[in-house]
Each structure stands twice: as C-alpha cells, then as structure tokens.
C-alpha positions in Angstrom: 132.1 134.3 146.1 130.7 136.1 149.2 127.6 138.1 148.7 129.3 141.1 150.2 132.0 141.0 147.5 129.5 140.5 144.7 127.6 143.6 146.0 130.8 145.7 145.9 131.5 144.5 142.4 128.0 145.5 141.4 128.7 149.0 142.9 131.8 149.2 140.7 130.6 147.8 137.4 126.8 147.9 137.5 124.3 145.1 138.1 124.1 144.2 134.4 127.8 143.6 134.2 128.1 141.2 137.2 126.9 137.6 136.8 126.8 134.8 139.3 124.5 132.3 137.7 125.8 128.8 137.0 125.2 129.3 133.3 127.3 132.4 133.1 130.0 130.9 135.2 130.1 127.7 133.0 130.3 129.9 129.9 133.4 131.5 131.3 135.0 128.3 132.6 136.9 127.2 129.5 138.7 128.2 126.3 139.7 126.1 123.3 141.8 123.7 125.4 140.6 120.8 127.5 140.9 122.7 130.8 137.9 123.9 132.8 137.4 125.7 136.1 134.4 127.6 137.3 134.9 131.3 138.3 133.2 132.6 141.4 131.8 135.5 139.5 131.9 137.0 136.0 132.5 140.7 135.6 132.1 142.4 132.2 133.4 146.0 132.6 132.7 148.7 130.0 135.2 151.4 131.1 138.8 151.6 132.3 137.6 153.1 135.6 135.5 150.0 136.2 138.4 147.7 135.5 140.5 149.8 137.9 137.8 149.5 140.5 137.6 145.8 140.2 141.3 145.3 140.4 141.6 147.6 143.4 139.0 145.5 145.2 140.5 142.2 144.1 143.9 143.4 145.3 142.6 144.5 148.7 140.7 141.2 149.2 143.4 139.0 147.4 140.8 137.6 144.9 142.2 135.9 141.8 141.4 137.7 138.6 141.6 136.0 135.1 141.3 138.5 132.2 139.4 137.0 129.3 138.8 137.9 125.7 136.6 135.7 123.5 137.9 132.3 124.8 139.5 131.1 121.6 142.9 130.7 123.2 144.8 127.4 122.9 147.0 127.4 126.0 144.4 127.5 128.8 145.1 131.2 129.4 141.5 132.3 129.9 140.5 129.5 132.2 140.2 130.8 135.8 142.4 128.2 137.3 141.9 129.3 140.9 138.3 130.5 140.6 137.7 134.1 141.7 136.8 136.7 139.1 136.6 136.1 135.4 137.1 139.6 134.0 135.4 139.4 130.6 136.6 142.3 128.4 134.2 141.7 125.5 132.0 144.7 126.3 134.9 147.1 125.8 134.6 146.7 122.1 134.9 150.2 120.5 137.4 151.1 117.7 138.2 154.5 119.1 140.2 155.9 116.3 141.8 155.2 112.9 144.5 157.7 112.2 145.2 157.2 108.4 147.7 160.0 108.3 150.0 158.3 110.9 149.0 154.7 110.1 147.7 154.0 113.6 144.5 152.6 115.1 143.2 152.7 118.7 141.0 149.9 119.9 139.5 148.6 123.1 140.4 145.0 124.0 137.1 143.5 123.1 137.2 144.5 119.4 137.2 141.5 117.1 140.3 141.2 115.0 138.4 140.9 111.7 136.2 143.9 112.5 139.3 146.1 112.8 140.8 144.6 109.7 137.6 145.2 107.6 137.3 148.8 108.8 140.9 149.7 108.0 140.8 147.8 104.6 137.8 150.0 103.6 140.2 152.9 104.0 142.9 151.4 101.9 144.9 150.2 105.0 145.9 146.9 106.4 146.2 145.3 109.9 148.5 142.3 109.2 148.2 140.0 112.2 145.6 137.4 111.0 145.0 134.4 113.3 142.7 131.9 111.7 140.3 132.5 114.5 140.1 136.2 113.5 136.4 136.1 112.9 135.9 135.5 116.7 139.0 136.4 118.6 139.6 139.7 120.3 142.4 142.2 120.0 143.0 142.0 123.8 143.4 138.3 123.6 145.6 138.6 120.5 147.9 141.0 122.3 147.9 139.0 125.6 148.9 135.9 123.8 151.2 137.4 121.1 149.0 135.9 118.3 150.3 135.3 114.8 148.7 133.8 111.7 149.5 132.9 108.1 150.8 136.3 107.2 153.4 136.3 110.0 156.2 135.1 107.7 156.3 138.3 105.8 154.6 140.7 108.1 155.3 139.5 111.6 153.1 138.8 114.6 151.0 141.0 116.9 154.0 142.0 118.9 155.4 143.9 116.0 152.3 146.1 115.6 151.5 147.1 119.2 152.7 150.7 119.7 151.1 151.6 122.9 148.8 150.3 125.7 146.6 151.4 128.5 147.0 148.8 131.3 145.4 148.5 134.7 147.9 147.1 137.1 147.1 144.5 139.9 146.6 147.2 142.5 144.2 149.2 140.3 146.7 151.8 139.1 146.4 152.8 135.4 149.5 152.8 133.3 150.0 154.2 129.8 152.9 152.9 127.7 154.4 153.6 124.3 153.9 156.4 121.8 152.2 157.1 118.5 155.5 158.2 117.1 157.5 156.1 114.6 160.5 155.9 116.9 160.3 155.5 120.7 163.1 154.5 123.1 162.2 156.5 126.1 163.0 154.3 129.1 162.2 150.6 129.3 160.0 149.0 126.7 156.9 148.6 128.8 154.7 148.0 125.8 156.8 145.0 124.9 156.7 143.8 128.5 152.9 143.6 128.6 152.5 142.3 125.1 152.3 138.5 125.2 152.3 138.6 129.0 149.1 136.5 129.1 147.2 138.7 131.5 149.7 137.9 134.3 151.1 141.4 134.7 148.1 143.7 134.0 144.8 144.1 132.3 144.8 145.9 128.9 142.0 148.4 128.4 143.2 150.2 125.3 145.5 149.1 122.4 147.3 151.3 119.8 148.5 149.4 116.8 150.5 150.2 113.7 148.7 149.9 110.3 150.2 149.4 106.8 149.0 150.4 103.3 146.9 147.6 101.9 148.8 145.5 99.4 147.6 146.3 95.9 147.6 142.7 94.5 147.8 139.1 95.6 148.7 135.9 93.9 147.8 132.4 95.3 149.0 128.9 94.5 148.8 125.4 96.0 151.6 122.8 95.6 151.1 119.1 96.4 153.9 116.6 97.2 154.3 112.9 97.7 157.4 113.5 99.8 157.4 115.8 102.9 161.1 116.3 102.6 160.6 117.9 99.2 158.0 120.2 100.6 160.5 121.2 103.3 163.2 121.7 100.7 160.8 124.0 98.8 160.4 126.2 101.8 164.2 126.5 102.2 164.8 127.2 98.5 162.1 129.9 98.3 163.7 131.8 101.2 167.2 131.2 99.7 166.0 132.7 96.5 165.2 136.0 98.3 161.4 135.6 98.0 159.3 136.4 101.0 155.8 135.2 100.4 153.0 136.8 102.4 151.7 133.2 103.1 153.6 129.9 103.2 151.4 127.3 104.8 151.9 123.6 105.3 149.7 120.5 105.9 151.0 117.0 106.4 149.7 113.7 105.1 147.4 113.0 108.0 145.9 116.5 107.8 145.4 116.4 104.0 143.5 113.0 104.4 141.2 114.5 107.0 140.6 117.7 105.0 139.7 115.8 101.9 137.3 113.5 103.8 135.7 116.6 105.3 135.8 119.3 102.6 136.2 117.4 99.3 138.6 119.9 97.9 140.4 117.6 95.5 143.5 116.7 97.4 145.0 113.3 96.3 144.8 110.5 98.9 148.6 109.9 98.6 149.6 113.5 99.2 152.4 113.5 101.8 152.4 117.3 102.1 150.7 120.5 100.8 152.0 124.0 100.6 149.7 127.0 100.2 151.7 130.0 98.9 150.7 133.7 98.4 152.7 136.7 97.3 151.5 140.3 97.4 152.5 143.9 96.7 152.6 145.6 93.3 151.1 143.4 90.7 154.2 142.9 88.6 156.3 142.0 91.6 153.7 139.6 93.0 153.3 137.8 89.7 157.1 137.6 89.3 157.5 136.1 92.8 154.7 133.6 92.3 156.2 132.5 89.0 159.5 131.9 90.8 157.7 129.9 93.5 156.0 127.7 90.9 159.4 127.0 89.3 160.9 126.1 92.7 158.0 123.9 93.6 158.3 122.0 90.3 162.1 121.7 90.7 161.5 120.3 94.2 159.2 117.6 92.6 155.8 118.8 93.5 153.3 116.4 91.9 150.9 119.2 91.2 151.0 123.0 91.2 147.8 125.0 90.9 147.5 128.8 90.6 144.4 130.8 91.3 143.3 133.1 88.5 140.2 134.5 90.1 138.9 135.4 93.5 136.8 132.3 93.5 139.7 130.1 92.7 141.8 131.7 95.4 139.0 131.0 97.9 138.9 127.4 96.7 142.6 127.0 97.4 142.3 128.5 100.8 139.4 126.2 101.7 141.8 123.3 102.3 143.9 125.2 104.8 140.9 126.8 106.5 139.3 123.4 106.9 142.2 121.8 108.7 141.1 122.3 112.3 137.5 121.5 111.7 138.5 118.4 109.7 140.8 116.9 112.2 138.5 117.5 115.2 136.0 115.1 113.5 138.4 112.2 114.1 138.3 112.1 117.9 136.3 114.1 120.4 139.2 115.9 122.1 142.1 118.0 120.7 145.4 119.0 122.2 147.1 121.4 119.8 150.6 122.9 120.3 152.4 125.7 118.4 156.2 125.1 118.5 158.6 126.8 116.2 161.7 125.3 114.6 164.2 126.7 112.2 162.6 126.7 108.7 165.0 124.1 107.5 163.7 121.7 110.2 160.0 121.9 109.3 160.0 118.5 107.5 161.9 117.0 110.5 159.3 118.2 112.9 156.4 117.0 110.7 158.0 113.5 110.4 158.6 113.5 114.2 155.0 114.3 114.9 153.8 111.2 112.9 156.5 109.1 114.6 155.5 110.2 118.1 151.9 109.4 117.2 152.9 105.8 116.2 155.0 105.4 119.3 152.2 106.4 121.7 149.3 104.9 119.6 147.7 108.2 119.0 146.3 110.0 116.0 148.6 112.9 115.4 149.0 115.4 112.6 150.5 118.8 111.9 149.8 121.8 109.8 150.7 125.5 110.1 153.0 128.3 109.1 156.0 126.7 107.3 157.4 130.0 106.3 158.3 130.9 109.8 158.8 127.3 111.1 155.7 127.4 113.2 153.6 124.2 113.0 150.6 123.1 115.0 151.2 119.5 116.0 147.8 118.2 117.0 146.9 115.2 119.2 143.4 113.7 118.6 142.4 111.9 121.7 139.4 111.3 124.1 139.3 113.1 127.4 137.0 110.4 128.7 139.7 107.7 128.3 142.3 108.0 131.1 144.8 105.7 129.3 144.6 107.7 126.1 145.0 111.0 128.0 148.1 109.6 129.8 149.6 108.6 126.4 148.7 112.1 125.1 150.6 113.8 127.9 153.6 111.6 127.3 153.4 112.5 123.6 153.4 116.2 124.5 156.6 115.8 126.5 158.2 113.8 123.6 157.1 116.5 121.2 158.7 119.3 123.2 161.9 117.3 123.7 162.1 117.0 120.0 161.4 120.7 119.3 164.1 121.8 121.7 166.5 119.3 120.2 165.9 120.8 116.8 166.8 124.2 118.1 163.2 125.4 118.4 160.9 127.1 120.9 157.8 125.9 122.8 155.4 128.6 121.5 155.1 130.8 118.5 151.7 132.4 119.0 149.5 130.6 121.5 151.4 131.4 124.7 152.5 129.2 127.7 149.3 129.3 129.8 148.7 126.1 131.6 149.5 123.7 128.7 153.2 124.5 128.4 154.0 125.6 131.9 155.6 122.3 133.0 158.2 122.7 130.1 159.1 126.3 130.3 162.1 125.8 132.6 163.5 123.3 130.1 163.8 126.0 127.5 164.6 129.2 129.4 166.5 127.7 132.4 166.6 128.6 136.0 167.8 132.1 135.5 165.1 132.7 132.9 162.4 131.5 135.3 163.8 133.6 138.2 163.9 136.7 136.0 160.3 136.3 134.9 159.2 135.6 138.4 160.9 138.7 139.6 159.0 140.8 137.1 155.7 139.1 138.1 156.4 139.7 141.8 157.2 143.3 141.2 154.0 144.0 139.3 151.7 141.6 141.0 153.1 141.0 144.5 150.0 139.2 145.8 149.8 136.9 142.7 146.2 137.6 141.9 146.5 138.1 138.1 145.9 135.0 136.1 147.4 132.6 138.7 148.2 129.1 137.7 149.6 130.1 134.4 153.1 130.2 132.9 154.9 129.1 136.0 154.7 125.7 137.8 154.7 126.2 141.5 
C-alpha cells in the first residue's frame, strides 16, 4: 500500500485505527478456512462517517476492500483475496438501543452475538439466531453471511430477524433500508438484498433486528441410535407429528467417536447417530412435546433416550454437541467444513454419503449439524501440508456437492458462498442466476472493489 494512500486513510479514520505492521496484516489475513492472503493495510473505523470516507477513497483509487467481522467465518469471506484494505468492523461495537415495547434492537456490526443475546435476555427478551460461534462472532458477520444455528429449525436464521440496515455503498454513499414497523413493503426489499450478500454489495454500519419474548421453559433430551436411518426416520416422524422442536441436532458415528475420545461424555462406541432435541415455550406444552419426542425416538429404535431434569444435566447433554468441532479437529491438522442443506427426509442419505465419499477418497470425513432443517456440516479432516491429500479433499468437495444437488439440496445454509463454494454456484443457480447476481453486483459496485474474489468465479 502506497504511503500516500495510508496517510489519507489516517486522515479519515485516525492514526490508531490504521495499521500496516506485518503482525496486524497477518492477523487479518485469514478466517476459519484454510485460505490466507495479506491485506495491504488494516483499517478499523469507529463511525459511519469514517467507513464512508474509506469507501469514497477506495472507490476513487480502485482499491479492493474486504469488510471483516471477527474472522470466524467458514467460507473464506473475510480473507482479503486481492489484498487492499481489510476493513475491520470490530470497533463499531455498541448496542445502540433495545426497544422492548416494539421488540427491536439496534446494534453496530462489531457487537458480539452473545453480548446482544445476554442483554436482551436480562430484559425478558430473546434474539433467536444462535451460531455455535456466538461467543466470538459479530452481528455484522452474522448478517453478511446469513448465519443460522441450532435454533433455526423453529425460529429461523438471521435473515428472518433483520428489519433494517444502514449500509455504506461502494462509492461512499450511505443508504438506510427497512423500517421498525411490523409490516413493510415499500419498494424493493433492500434489507433482504444486503442480508447474506457477504460484503460484496456494501458495508453494514448499523443493524436493526427483531426480538421475541424469551421462552418460559425448555426441555432437553439426547437419543442414541445404532442405525443412522432410524435417526433420520425419527426426524421425519417428529415433524410429521406436528412437533417443532427448538433444537434438533445430529451427529454421525465418526463424530460421536471423536467426541467421546475428546470429551468423555458417555456416548457408546457403537453409536451410529445421536440426536439432541429441545422443546420450549410454556412449561406444559414443552413437557408434552418432549414426551412425544421420547415416544417417537423409542418407536424408531433409539438404543438410549436420556432426558435432562436439571440445568446441570441439560448442560451435560449439550456438551457432546458443543464439543463436536473441537473433537474432530484433533484428528488432523486441517479442516474443510461445508454447510449444505437437503430435505429433512434426506438427512440420513447425506450422512451416509459423507462417510462413503470419505472412503472413496481415502479421507477422514464426518458430519453433524442441524437435522431439523436438513442442514449438516460435512467435514473433511486433512493436512494442508500434503498436496496429495489436499487434491483428494478438493475432489471430495465436488463429489459432496454433486450428491447434495442430486438429493434436491442447496450448497449453503448458513456459511455463505465466499471462496469455498464459488466454483459450484453456477451448478445450482444456472447461467441466468449467475447473470442476475452479477447485474446486481455491477450496479452497486461497478468497479468491483467490494470483497472481490468471492461468490463468483471469473
């Protein structure tokens, strides 16, 4: 980055908010994928005016800008693929308002998901989107990637809760979208357009989200199976029975073995699948629904069903699911994790296919995730230092996506396209879909400076 441009950035954002040291640039060169690329400079704005100033300069000088939250993303979205400016939004971290009367909250993009959730829960309210990285992921990143989480089956993903945005466009103009009213159909849905746009259309500087009353009561249970097909049948039968659990999570045999070796939570070595199920709402309704779930699990030949009767027991049951990622990453040094979605009735088919693909390509593969909405996380454990293993891993990714689309699924449920899935996007959306997306991109970012190298393959 030229010294003259760095000086202009310092004039806009302040000396303390502009970093060029190799240490700062390395710290902003990666996310939770295997991709890395050094930015030329790191800018950490604290106001919308500063973001607008940075974007105006970048637009005039045609400098690539990669908006960045906390770097927990799993699609390569925060990696500055073409260098330039890493626009780190973590210092814009104020919760500006909680409007309990209208069930709304207004937050800056650097606010940590869990911090917002804890604050509104203390007021008897509830922010449902709950990615498992919620302790360290930012609201801006959640909105940019369309994050989900275990509660998405009942409550939906981030997209359903974003009611309005303040967005700085590529040329530095500031746009406000949406409304704090319950209904809003005035013109095009610009809020929806920018949500899950992966920082490719604008930089979010303020987010207005919908809140809900906090559920009064929660029931939790764990069901263990020696046959993954029976676990899949359980998911279908629960839905068919008219029960919508707040959580319906799945782990396959490879994941349960890794979790037990790591966390010692009491999972049997021969478990082929595990389901973690929660119901919530009024106490009587939650108890009634969990009792029905127990009955369905037993009818579908679960080998063991365990209900939590205390907060400590609930935490113990959750320990297995929360340990999954940490457990599997101990197996090999490098992880490629995807987030496809298939129809709920095809969850067992996808889980079996993942293990078969692993065998075919001589790779350690497993899957876990959100069975209730058909969103699993097939994971490839490999070693980035081994070119042959990485070649097989990339071939396995293609085989996985071929399988997902054949099952009637979609490439991404909550991580975004980023760099990881860009080569496969056309396979799902077709030529017209790609052309339409590119037309939107060209209209809002004609110079292509916002998060280049993502979503589309040139």
